[in-house]
Short mmCIF file of the C-alpha atoms (twelve columns), coordinates in Angstrom:
data_MODEL
# 
_entry.id   MODEL 
# 
loop_
_atom_site.group_PDB 
_atom_site.id 
_atom_site.type_symbol 
_atom_site.label_atom_id 
_atom_site.label_alt_id 
_atom_site.label_comp_id 
_atom_site.label_asym_id 
_atom_site.label_seq_id 
_atom_site.Cartn_x 
_atom_site.Cartn_y 
_atom_site.Cartn_z 
_atom_site.pdbx_PDB_model_num 
ATOM 1  C CA . UNK A 1  105.349 94.084  91.119  1 
ATOM 2  C CA . UNK A 2  104.262 95.853  94.223  1 
ATOM 3  C CA . UNK A 3  104.885 99.172  95.765  1 
ATOM 4  C CA . UNK A 4  105.480 100.064 99.413  1 
ATOM 5  C CA . UNK A 5  105.811 103.518 101.034 1 
ATOM 6  C CA . UNK A 6  109.361 104.822 100.015 1 
ATOM 7  C CA . UNK A 7  111.948 105.684 102.575 1 
ATOM 8  C CA . UNK A 8  115.360 106.944 101.215 1 
ATOM 9  C CA . UNK A 9  117.115 105.108 104.196 1 
ATOM 10 C CA . UNK A 10 115.930 101.613 103.354 1 
ATOM 11 C CA . UNK A 11 118.462 98.846  102.868 1 
ATOM 12 C CA . UNK A 12 121.116 100.567 104.934 1 
ATOM 13 C CA . UNK A 13 123.060 98.378  107.284 1 
ATOM 14 C CA . UNK A 14 120.939 95.314  106.940 1 
ATOM 15 C CA . UNK A 15 117.522 96.837  108.118 1 
ATOM 16 C CA . UNK A 16 114.588 98.572  106.644 1 
ATOM 17 C CA . UNK A 17 111.920 100.840 107.959 1 
ATOM 18 C CA . UNK A 18 108.100 100.145 108.497 1 
ATOM 19 C CA . UNK A 19 105.673 102.943 108.484 1 
ATOM 20 C CA . UNK A 20 103.743 103.357 111.783 1 
ATOM 21 C CA . UNK A 21 100.543 103.262 109.925 1 
ATOM 22 C CA . UNK A 22 101.266 99.860  108.605 1 
ATOM 23 C CA . UNK A 23 101.679 98.590  112.065 1 
ATOM 24 C CA . UNK A 24 98.100  99.499  112.893 1 
ATOM 25 C CA . UNK A 25 96.857  97.328  110.004 1 
ATOM 26 C CA . UNK A 26 98.162  94.040  111.371 1 
ATOM 27 C CA . UNK A 27 94.705  93.053  112.838 1 
ATOM 28 C CA . UNK A 28 93.017  94.049  109.636 1 
ATOM 29 C CA . UNK A 29 95.226  92.119  107.295 1 
ATOM 30 C CA . UNK A 30 96.370  89.343  109.533 1 
ATOM 31 C CA . UNK A 31 99.924  87.859  110.480 1 
ATOM 32 C CA . UNK A 32 100.762 86.204  107.151 1 
ATOM 33 C CA . UNK A 33 99.911  89.458  105.192 1 
ATOM 34 C CA . UNK A 34 101.933 91.490  107.714 1 
ATOM 35 C CA . UNK A 35 104.846 89.036  107.090 1 
ATOM 36 C CA . UNK A 36 104.472 89.451  103.308 1 
ATOM 37 C CA . UNK A 37 104.527 93.178  103.724 1 
ATOM 38 C CA . UNK A 38 107.722 92.961  105.583 1 
ATOM 39 C CA . UNK A 39 109.315 90.857  102.931 1 
ATOM 40 C CA . UNK A 40 108.048 93.369  100.249 1 
ATOM 41 C CA . UNK A 41 109.482 96.250  102.316 1 
ATOM 42 C CA . UNK A 42 112.816 94.349  102.771 1 
ATOM 43 C CA . UNK A 43 113.149 94.159  99.007  1 
ATOM 44 C CA . UNK A 44 111.880 97.642  98.092  1 
ATOM 45 C CA . UNK A 45 114.186 100.123 96.336  1 
ATOM 46 C CA . UNK A 46 114.517 103.779 97.206  1 
ATOM 47 C CA . UNK A 47 111.436 104.591 95.467  1 
ATOM 48 C CA . UNK A 48 109.269 101.797 97.152  1 
ATOM 49 C CA . UNK A 49 109.119 99.392  94.125  1 
ATOM 50 C CA . UNK A 50 109.984 95.666  94.619  1 
ATOM 51 C CA . UNK A 51 109.939 92.614  92.409  1 
ATOM 52 C CA . UNK A 52 110.425 89.501  94.513  1 
ATOM 53 C CA . UNK A 53 109.041 86.459  93.077  1 
ATOM 54 C CA . UNK A 54 105.869 85.075  94.725  1 
ATOM 55 C CA . UNK A 55 107.811 81.746  95.231  1 
ATOM 56 C CA . UNK A 56 110.702 83.757  96.913  1 
ATOM 57 C CA . UNK A 57 108.093 85.410  99.348  1 
ATOM 58 C CA . UNK A 58 106.605 82.052  99.992  1 
ATOM 59 C CA . UNK A 59 109.909 80.399  100.742 1 
ATOM 60 C CA . UNK A 60 110.764 83.284  103.222 1 
ATOM 61 C CA . UNK A 61 107.359 83.113  104.868 1 
ATOM 62 C CA . UNK A 62 107.190 79.264  104.571 1 
ATOM 63 C CA . UNK A 63 103.809 79.223  102.823 1 
ATOM 64 C CA . UNK A 64 102.571 78.291  99.437  1 
ATOM 65 C CA . UNK A 65 102.317 80.585  96.412  1 
ATOM 66 C CA . UNK A 66 98.499  80.729  96.693  1 
ATOM 67 C CA . UNK A 67 98.737  81.923  100.265 1 
ATOM 68 C CA . UNK A 68 101.201 84.677  99.145  1 
ATOM 69 C CA . UNK A 69 98.822  85.834  96.445  1 
ATOM 70 C CA . UNK A 70 95.969  86.068  98.918  1 
ATOM 71 C CA . UNK A 71 98.153  87.908  101.345 1 
ATOM 72 C CA . UNK A 72 99.188  90.477  98.595  1 
ATOM 73 C CA . UNK A 73 95.472  90.830  97.652  1 
ATOM 74 C CA . UNK A 74 94.724  91.711  101.256 1 
ATOM 75 C CA . UNK A 75 97.657  94.088  101.611 1 
ATOM 76 C CA . UNK A 76 96.362  95.855  98.406  1 
ATOM 77 C CA . UNK A 77 92.736  95.998  99.720  1 
ATOM 78 C CA . UNK A 78 93.973  97.650  102.902 1 
ATOM 79 C CA . UNK A 79 95.883  100.246 100.906 1 
ATOM 80 C CA . UNK A 80 99.173  99.109  102.335 1 
ATOM 81 C CA . UNK A 81 100.588 98.413  98.676  1 
ATOM 82 C CA . UNK A 82 99.876  99.087  95.158  1 
ATOM 83 C CA . UNK A 83 100.434 96.809  92.255  1 
# 
């Protein structure tokens, strides 16, 4: 399970919001971790919780499970998500 910043308007009309602070972290976490963050944000509920399977994230990002787990660790270390 991961938690991303909550936004009550997420999921409306086929879009989701990304916090501005997250954009500033792209150089720190790298492009794959950023893509994983976007997948997590897309799947987050109104409270910021999300439960997509690692395999689903990998399929959407076109990477293996190990790469997804490393990306999630980078996001957590950068303070972008909580597990």
